[in-house]
C-alpha positions as CSV (number, residue, x, y, z in Angstrom):
1,M,-36.0,105.4,113.0
2,S,-34.6,102.1,111.8
3,S,-36.9,100.1,109.5
4,A,-35.6,96.8,110.9
5,I,-38.1,94.9,112.9
6,S,-36.7,93.8,116.3
7,R,-37.3,90.4,117.6
8,R,-39.1,91.9,120.6
9,R,-41.4,93.9,118.4
10,L,-42.1,90.8,116.3
11,L,-42.9,88.6,119.3
12,R,-45.2,91.4,120.6
13,S,-47.0,91.5,117.3
14,V,-47.3,87.7,117.3
15,G,-48.7,87.8,120.8
16,A,-51.3,90.3,119.6
17,L,-52.3,88.1,116.7
18,A,-52.5,85.0,118.9
19,S,-54.8,86.8,121.3
20,A,-57.0,87.7,118.3
21,G,-57.2,84.0,117.3
22,V,-55.3,84.4,114.1
23,L,-52.6,81.8,114.8
24,L,-52.9,78.1,115.1
25,D,-55.3,77.3,117.9
26,P,-54.5,74.8,120.6
27,Q,-55.7,71.9,118.4
28,G,-53.1,72.9,115.8
29,E,-55.6,74.0,113.2
30,S,-56.1,77.3,111.2
31,S,-57.8,78.6,108.1
32,T,-56.5,80.9,105.5
33,A,-59.9,82.1,104.4
34,P,-63.5,82.0,105.7
35,T,-65.5,79.0,104.8
36,D,-68.9,79.2,103.1
37,S,-71.4,76.8,101.8
38,E,-70.5,77.2,98.1
39,R,-66.7,76.6,98.2
40,P,-65.3,73.2,98.9
41,R,-63.4,72.9,102.2
42,V,-59.9,71.5,102.3
43,L,-58.0,69.9,105.2
44,A,-54.3,69.5,105.2
45,L,-52.3,67.2,107.6
46,I,-48.8,68.6,107.6
47,G,-45.4,68.5,109.3
48,D,-43.1,65.9,110.8
49,R,-39.6,65.7,112.2
50,Y,-37.9,66.2,108.8
51,H,-40.5,68.5,107.2
52,N,-41.3,71.7,109.1
53,A,-45.0,72.5,109.1
54,D,-44.2,76.2,108.5
55,Y,-42.7,75.9,105.0
56,I,-45.5,73.6,104.0
57,R,-48.2,76.0,105.3
58,V,-46.5,78.9,103.4
59,A,-46.4,76.9,100.2
60,L,-50.0,75.7,100.5
61,N,-51.4,79.1,101.5
62,R,-50.3,80.5,98.2
63,L,-51.7,77.6,96.3
64,F,-55.1,77.7,97.9
65,Q,-55.4,81.4,98.1
66,E,-54.8,81.6,94.3
67,L,-57.5,79.0,93.9
68,N,-59.8,80.9,96.3
69,L,-60.4,77.9,98.4
70,P,-60.5,77.8,102.2
71,I,-58.0,75.4,103.8
72,D,-57.6,74.2,107.4
73,Y,-54.3,72.9,108.7
74,T,-53.6,70.4,111.4
75,I,-50.4,68.8,112.8
76,D,-52.5,66.6,115.1
77,Y,-52.5,63.2,113.4
78,E,-54.5,61.7,116.2
79,R,-57.6,63.7,115.1
80,I,-57.8,62.2,111.6
81,S,-61.0,60.3,111.6
82,A,-64.2,59.7,109.6
83,R,-66.0,62.3,111.7
84,L,-63.4,65.0,111.0
85,L,-63.1,64.2,107.3
86,R,-66.8,64.2,106.5
87,T,-67.0,68.1,106.6
88,Y,-64.3,68.4,103.9
89,R,-64.1,67.8,100.1
90,L,-60.4,67.5,99.8
91,F,-57.7,66.0,102.2
92,V,-54.1,67.0,101.6
93,V,-51.2,65.1,103.2
94,L,-47.6,66.2,103.4
95,R,-46.0,64.3,106.2
96,D,-44.4,60.9,106.8
97,G,-45.6,58.0,108.8
98,M,-43.3,58.4,111.8
99,I,-43.6,59.9,115.3
100,W,-40.8,60.1,117.9
101,P,-42.4,59.7,121.4
102,N,-39.0,59.5,123.1
103,G,-37.8,62.7,121.4
104,Y,-34.8,63.4,119.2
105,L,-31.7,65.7,119.6
106,E,-32.6,67.8,116.5
107,P,-34.6,67.6,113.3
108,N,-32.2,66.5,110.7
109,D,-29.2,64.7,112.3
110,Y,-27.0,67.8,112.0
111,E,-23.4,67.4,113.0
112,Y,-23.8,69.6,116.0
113,S,-25.9,67.0,117.7
114,H,-22.9,64.7,118.1
115,E,-21.2,67.4,120.2
116,L,-24.0,68.1,122.7
117,E,-22.9,67.8,126.3
118,N,-25.5,65.1,127.1
119,N,-25.9,63.4,123.8
120,R,-24.8,60.0,125.2
121,G,-27.4,60.2,128.0
122,W,-30.2,61.1,125.7
123,P,-32.9,58.4,125.2
124,K,-32.4,56.3,122.1
125,E,-34.2,57.8,119.1
126,Q,-36.8,55.3,118.1
127,F,-39.7,56.0,115.7
128,E,-43.2,54.6,115.9
129,S,-46.0,54.8,113.3
130,W,-48.8,57.2,114.0
131,I,-51.5,55.9,111.7
132,T,-54.0,53.2,112.7
133,E,-55.9,50.9,110.3
134,E,-59.1,52.7,111.5
135,Q,-57.6,56.0,110.3
136,G,-56.5,54.4,107.1
137,S,-60.0,53.1,106.5
138,A,-61.5,56.5,107.3
139,I,-59.3,58.1,104.6
140,K,-60.1,55.3,102.1
141,D,-63.9,55.5,102.8
142,F,-63.7,59.3,102.5
143,V,-62.4,59.1,99.0
144,E,-64.6,56.2,98.0
145,A,-67.6,58.3,99.0
146,G,-66.6,61.2,96.7
147,G,-63.7,63.0,98.5
148,G,-60.4,63.9,97.0
149,L,-56.9,62.9,98.3
150,Y,-53.8,64.9,97.4
151,A,-50.8,63.0,98.7
152,F,-47.6,65.0,98.4
153,H,-44.0,64.0,98.6
154,N,-43.2,61.8,101.6
155,S,-46.8,60.9,102.4
156,S,-46.1,57.7,100.5
157,H,-44.1,56.7,103.6
158,I,-47.4,56.4,105.5
159,S,-48.3,53.4,103.3
160,L,-45.6,51.4,105.0
161,F,-47.8,51.3,108.1
162,S,-51.3,51.1,106.8
163,K,-52.8,48.7,104.3
164,N,-56.0,50.8,103.9
165,Y,-54.0,54.0,103.3
166,R,-51.8,52.3,100.8
167,E,-54.8,50.9,98.9
168,V,-56.3,54.3,98.4
169,M,-53.0,56.3,98.0
170,G,-51.7,53.8,95.4
171,G,-48.1,53.1,96.3
172,V,-45.4,53.0,98.9
173,Y,-42.1,54.8,99.7
174,I,-38.8,53.0,99.0
175,D,-36.0,55.5,99.4
176,H,-34.5,58.8,98.3
177,P,-31.0,60.3,97.8
178,A,-29.9,63.7,99.2
179,L,-31.2,66.9,97.5
180,R,-29.8,67.2,94.0
181,P,-31.2,68.4,90.6
182,F,-33.3,66.1,88.6
183,K,-35.8,66.3,85.7
184,V,-39.5,65.8,86.0
185,S,-41.2,64.8,82.8
186,V,-44.9,64.8,81.9
187,V,-46.0,61.3,80.8
188,N,-49.6,62.1,79.8
189,K,-49.8,65.6,78.3
190,E,-53.5,65.1,77.6
191,H,-54.5,64.7,81.2
192,A,-56.4,67.7,82.8
193,I,-53.7,67.9,85.5
194,T,-50.7,68.1,83.1
195,R,-52.3,70.1,80.3
196,G,-50.1,73.1,79.6
197,V,-47.4,71.9,82.0
198,Q,-43.9,71.6,80.6
199,D,-41.1,69.2,81.8
200,F,-39.1,70.9,84.5
201,M,-35.9,70.7,86.5
202,V,-36.0,70.8,90.3
203,N,-33.5,70.5,93.1
204,D,-35.2,68.3,95.5
205,E,-35.3,64.8,97.0
206,Q,-35.9,62.4,94.2
207,H,-38.3,59.9,95.8
208,F,-38.4,56.3,94.7
209,V,-41.8,54.6,95.2
210,R,-43.4,51.3,94.4
211,Y,-46.6,52.0,92.5
212,D,-49.5,49.5,92.9
213,K,-52.0,50.6,90.3
214,D,-52.4,50.4,86.5
215,P,-49.5,52.1,84.7
216,K,-52.0,54.1,82.6
217,Y,-52.6,56.4,85.6
218,I,-49.0,57.6,85.8
219,I,-48.7,61.2,84.9
220,L,-45.1,62.1,85.9
221,R,-41.7,60.5,85.9
222,S,-38.4,61.8,87.3
223,E,-34.8,61.2,86.1
224,N,-31.4,62.3,87.3
225,I,-30.0,63.4,84.0
226,D,-26.5,63.2,85.3
227,G,-27.0,59.5,85.6
228,L,-26.7,59.5,89.4
229,T,-28.6,56.6,91.0
230,D,-29.9,55.8,94.4
231,I,-28.7,52.8,96.4
232,S,-31.2,51.3,98.9
233,E,-30.3,48.4,101.1
234,G,-27.6,47.4,98.6
235,K,-29.9,47.6,95.6
236,D,-29.3,50.2,92.8
237,L,-32.7,51.8,92.1
238,G,-31.4,53.5,89.0
239,A,-31.7,57.1,88.0
240,K,-35.5,57.1,87.0
241,A,-38.5,57.0,89.2
242,I,-42.3,57.3,89.0
243,A,-43.1,60.9,90.2
244,G,-46.8,61.2,90.0
245,W,-50.2,59.5,89.3
246,A,-53.9,60.3,89.3
247,Y,-56.9,58.1,89.2
248,D,-60.6,57.7,90.2
249,F,-61.2,55.7,93.4
250,G,-64.8,54.9,94.0
251,K,-66.7,58.1,93.6
252,G,-63.6,60.1,94.5
253,R,-60.2,60.9,93.1
254,V,-56.5,60.5,94.1
255,V,-53.4,62.4,93.1
256,F,-49.8,61.8,94.2
257,T,-46.9,64.0,93.3
258,A,-43.4,63.2,94.7
259,A,-41.6,66.6,94.7
260,G,-42.0,68.8,97.8
261,H,-39.1,68.7,100.3
262,T,-38.5,72.4,100.1
263,L,-40.5,75.6,99.5
264,H,-38.3,76.2,96.4
265,A,-39.4,72.9,94.9
266,L,-43.1,73.4,95.7
267,W,-43.0,76.8,94.0
268,Q,-41.2,75.7,90.9
269,P,-43.4,77.4,88.3
270,E,-44.4,74.4,86.2
271,Y,-44.9,72.3,89.3
272,F,-47.0,75.0,90.9
273,K,-49.1,75.1,87.8
274,L,-49.6,71.4,87.9
275,Q,-50.6,71.5,91.6
276,K,-53.4,74.0,90.7
277,N,-54.6,71.7,88.0
278,A,-54.5,68.8,90.4
279,V,-56.7,70.5,92.9
280,R,-59.2,71.5,90.3
281,W,-59.3,67.9,88.9
282,L,-59.7,66.4,92.4
283,L,-62.6,68.7,93.1
284,R,-64.0,68.3,89.6
285,T,-63.9,72.0,88.9
286,E,-61.5,71.8,86.0
């Protein structure tokens, strides 16, 4: 008998799992481990047009399973509220600030979309922001009251649309070039998050952000060591960028790390070590 798993068998197995309630429920949430009163609960808002929720979930599953922490996932941005957040200790975000109510031909503007038979008759692709100031305020209040915010990668893009979110998150997205290798350097080697973490190379989107807080809270910087720069709206942003920060905010804590466009990047060994440290620091279990 062939050891290969057929698509039909796989789908049948998936159907069985779904009927058992193992997969995402209709609200778009799931948990990788049972919750209890002793372990902090984590909520992750993940996935957008350009960042498939599946790779993010695979990456974060490994992270939080190794930390022995239960994590719930949601793709439903509309449900983010003070009421939802109050049952969690840590809020993780890995998605941008855009939604596309009129649809889009495909996720990443692949060339094939230009050859589709009805591409000219398709509604114009037009994004809208999903976050409201009420939601931004809920996230800010959650952290001020003692919660943790771990903002990954493109979540700085949300700051373009919410003053409250930007105030707690600490910065805002500017631009990024295509995937290419760059170096991430540890700025503060004495911080609990970076302790034991070495500088590393990663092939990822090098995000350029505008940082709003005190420079003393910067923990990572990135550099294209080949000298390749990024051009945004006619301005050369250079080859170096701020790639991470961490600070207290009210009674809570905030961490941002910029790498994360691919599973390969999120599981880069030194970066993965840093993510573990970051979660422990955010939950004050370091």
